C-alpha positions as CSV (number, residue, x, y, z in Angstrom):
1,M,90.9,121.9,106.1
2,K,93.4,123.2,103.9
3,P,95.6,122.4,101.0
4,N,99.5,121.9,101.2
5,Q,100.6,124.7,99.6
6,S,104.6,123.6,99.7
7,I,103.1,120.8,97.2
8,I,100.2,123.0,95.4
9,T,103.3,125.3,94.3
10,E,105.1,122.4,92.8
11,I,101.9,120.9,91.5
12,S,99.9,123.7,90.2
13,R,101.9,124.7,86.7
14,A,102.2,121.2,85.3
15,L,99.0,120.3,86.2
16,K,97.4,123.0,83.2
17,T,98.4,121.2,80.9
18,Y,96.2,118.3,81.8
19,N,92.3,117.7,81.7
20,I,90.5,115.6,83.7
21,K,87.3,114.2,84.0
22,L,85.2,113.5,86.9
23,F,82.4,110.8,87.5
24,M,80.4,110.9,90.2
25,G,76.6,110.6,91.3
26,T,74.9,113.5,93.5
27,W,73.6,110.5,95.8
28,C,76.9,109.1,97.7
29,G,77.8,110.1,100.5
30,D,81.2,109.8,100.3
31,I,81.6,111.8,97.4
32,K,80.1,114.7,100.0
33,K,82.9,114.7,101.0
34,V,85.5,113.9,99.0
35,V,84.8,116.2,95.8
36,P,84.3,119.7,97.7
37,R,88.7,118.7,99.1
38,F,88.8,117.8,95.3
39,Y,88.0,120.9,94.4
40,K,89.4,122.8,96.8
41,V,93.1,121.9,95.6
42,L,92.2,122.3,91.8
43,E,91.2,126.2,93.1
44,A,94.3,126.5,95.1
45,C,96.2,125.1,91.7
46,N,93.9,127.9,90.1
47,Y,93.3,125.3,87.9
48,P,90.9,126.1,84.4
49,M,87.6,124.9,85.2
50,K,87.5,125.0,81.7
51,Q,89.9,121.9,81.0
52,L,87.2,119.8,83.9
53,T,84.1,117.6,82.0
54,V,82.1,116.0,85.7
55,V,79.6,113.2,84.5
56,A,76.7,112.0,87.0
57,V,76.4,108.7,86.7
58,S,73.5,107.1,88.8
59,R,72.3,104.2,90.9
60,K,69.3,102.5,89.2
61,P,69.4,99.4,88.8
62,N,68.9,99.1,84.7
63,M,71.8,103.0,84.1
64,Y,74.0,101.4,87.7
65,K,76.8,103.9,87.5
66,Q,76.4,104.0,84.0
67,S,75.6,108.2,82.4
68,P,72.7,109.1,80.4
69,Q,74.6,110.0,77.4
70,H,77.4,107.3,78.3
71,E,80.2,109.2,78.9
72,D,81.1,106.1,81.1
73,A,81.3,103.5,78.4
74,G,84.9,102.1,77.7
75,L,86.1,103.5,81.3
76,N,85.7,100.8,84.3
77,I,83.2,103.5,86.0
78,H,82.5,101.1,88.9
79,R,83.5,103.4,92.0
80,V,82.2,107.1,92.7
81,P,84.3,109.4,92.2
82,T,86.7,108.3,89.6
83,I,89.0,111.4,88.7
84,I,90.5,110.7,85.4
85,F,93.7,112.5,84.7
86,Y,94.3,112.7,80.3
87,K,97.1,114.5,78.7
88,D,96.9,114.6,74.9
89,N,93.9,112.6,74.7
90,K,95.3,109.8,76.6
91,E,94.5,108.6,80.1
92,V,97.6,108.7,81.9
93,N,96.0,108.2,85.7
94,R,92.7,107.8,88.0
95,I,92.0,108.4,90.9
96,V,89.4,105.5,92.5
97,E,87.0,106.7,95.1
98,H,89.2,108.6,97.6
99,P,93.0,109.5,96.7
100,I,95.6,107.1,98.8
101,K,97.4,110.5,101.0
102,S,95.5,113.3,99.9
103,F,94.3,114.5,96.8
104,E,97.6,117.3,96.5
105,E,100.1,114.6,97.2
106,D,98.1,111.7,94.7
107,I,98.5,114.1,92.3
108,Q,101.7,114.9,92.6
109,N,102.9,111.2,92.7
110,I,100.8,111.1,88.7
111,I,102.6,114.4,88.1
112,A,105.9,113.9,88.8
113,K,106.7,110.1,89.5
114,D,104.2,108.5,87.7
115,D,104.1,105.4,89.3
116,Y,100.9,106.2,91.1
117,K,98.5,102.7,92.2
118,S,95.0,103.9,92.9
119,N,92.1,101.4,94.8
120,Y,91.1,99.0,93.6
121,Q,93.9,97.5,91.6
122,N,92.6,93.9,91.3
123,V,89.9,95.5,89.4
124,T,92.3,97.6,86.9
125,V,94.1,94.2,86.3
126,V,90.8,92.2,85.9
127,D,89.9,94.9,83.6
128,N,92.6,95.7,81.6
129,I,93.1,91.2,80.7
130,L,89.1,91.2,79.7
131,K,90.1,93.6,77.9
132,I,93.2,92.3,76.4
133,K,92.7,88.7,76.0
134,G,89.2,88.3,77.2
135,T,87.3,85.7,80.0
136,Q,89.7,82.9,78.2
137,G,92.9,85.0,79.4
138,L,91.3,85.3,82.5
139,K,91.4,82.1,83.0
140,R,94.1,81.5,82.5
141,K,95.4,85.0,84.6
142,T,94.1,83.3,87.7
143,K,96.3,81.2,89.3
144,K,98.2,84.6,89.1
145,I,95.5,86.7,90.4
146,L,95.5,84.6,93.6
147,K,98.8,84.5,94.3
148,T,98.8,88.4,93.8
149,Y,95.3,89.2,96.0
150,K,94.3,86.6,97.6
151,G,93.3,88.2,101.6
152,K,95.0,90.7,100.1
153,V,91.9,92.7,99.2
154,A,89.2,94.8,101.6
155,S,86.0,93.5,100.8
156,M,84.5,91.2,98.3
157,F,82.7,93.7,97.1
158,E,85.7,95.0,95.6
159,L,84.9,93.2,92.6
160,N,81.4,92.0,92.6
161,T,80.8,95.7,92.4
162,Y,82.9,95.1,88.7
163,G,80.6,92.4,88.7
164,R,77.7,94.2,88.6
165,I,79.0,96.9,86.2
166,L,80.0,94.4,83.7
167,Y,76.5,92.6,84.0
168,G,74.3,95.9,83.9
169,T,76.4,97.1,80.1
170,D,75.7,93.6,78.6
171,R,78.8,92.0,79.5
172,I,77.1,88.7,80.9
173,E,80.0,86.4,79.7
174,E,82.4,88.7,81.5
175,A,80.1,89.2,84.3
176,I,80.1,85.3,85.8
177,A,83.4,85.4,84.9
178,V,84.1,88.0,87.1
179,Y,82.2,86.4,89.8
180,T,83.6,83.2,89.4
181,L,86.8,84.7,90.2
182,N,85.6,86.1,93.0
183,T,84.4,82.9,94.9
184,K,88.5,81.8,95.1
185,L,89.6,85.3,95.9
186,S,87.1,85.9,98.6
187,P,86.0,82.1,99.5
188,S,85.5,82.9,103.2
189,E,81.9,85.3,102.4
190,P,78.8,83.9,101.1
191,R,77.5,86.6,99.5
192,S,80.6,86.1,96.7
193,Y,79.0,83.5,95.2
194,M,75.3,84.1,95.5
195,S,75.9,86.8,92.7
196,S,77.2,83.9,90.5
197,A,74.4,81.9,91.3
198,N,72.1,84.1,90.6
199,T,73.4,85.7,87.4
200,L,74.4,82.4,85.7
201,S,70.6,81.0,87.1
202,V,69.6,84.7,85.3
203,I,70.5,83.4,82.1
204,G,69.0,80.2,82.4
205,Q,72.0,78.4,83.7
206,K,70.2,76.9,86.8
207,E,72.3,73.5,87.3
208,S,75.3,75.7,87.2
209,A,74.0,77.9,89.9
210,V,72.7,74.8,92.0
211,K,75.9,74.1,91.5
212,V,77.6,76.7,92.8
213,L,75.6,77.8,96.0
214,E,76.3,73.6,97.5
215,K,80.1,74.3,97.1
216,A,79.3,77.3,99.0
217,I,77.0,75.5,101.5
218,N,79.3,72.8,102.0
219,L,81.9,75.7,103.1
220,H,79.0,77.7,105.2
221,P,76.5,74.9,106.5
222,E,75.0,77.3,108.7
223,N,74.2,80.1,106.8
224,E,70.6,80.8,106.0
225,D,70.5,83.1,103.0
226,V,72.9,80.6,100.7
227,K,70.5,77.5,100.9
228,E,67.3,80.0,101.4
229,N,68.5,81.4,97.9
230,L,69.6,77.5,96.5
231,E,65.5,77.1,97.6
232,M,64.3,79.1,95.4
233,I,66.7,78.8,92.5
234,K,65.8,75.4,92.4
235,S,62.3,76.0,92.3
236,N,61.8,78.1,89.7
């Protein structure tokens, strides 16, 4: 599919005033579809490629969504590709995983309207709260987050993946807070409880882990995975 030429004409000059950082994983099937489309838009805009930085991240458990030189540190890279737009060395906005409409239209929105909201806004909100207010701030904001996002998130994996990133970067307390929030946002998903319980168990909070899974069993009495998970934690 060719880029929309009328939008390309409109955004080309302004786009050249931005630096762009693209985080991607060569192992991700979606990237093979999405990133070439993004490059086509850049090429159509005659974007100076020296202003584009491409960073590869890992899929290994101990380096999940992290780059070897840790260029991802502090940038909330939980989905790939993540494309961050910078001006005067400050992040202006980002496109996460895939555009909302198309790359041309999304970039137009970022440049012209400055009211663009990427995918996974619940993760963005939670990440900002943790950065500014910490886990206690997240607890205080839980009711507001539930009111805004409960029943509206596409999948429990939105926050679950983010929690995995936090855990993998040794932000354990924050990971547990996010997993706990996720059980409230996605109570119909037994796996949200399992992620929370397994993390608690790993750090030695076995009693708390058991309580989480017992609550899950009360809600999902037929789920065998939760029962097995509970027995495994009890036996360790």
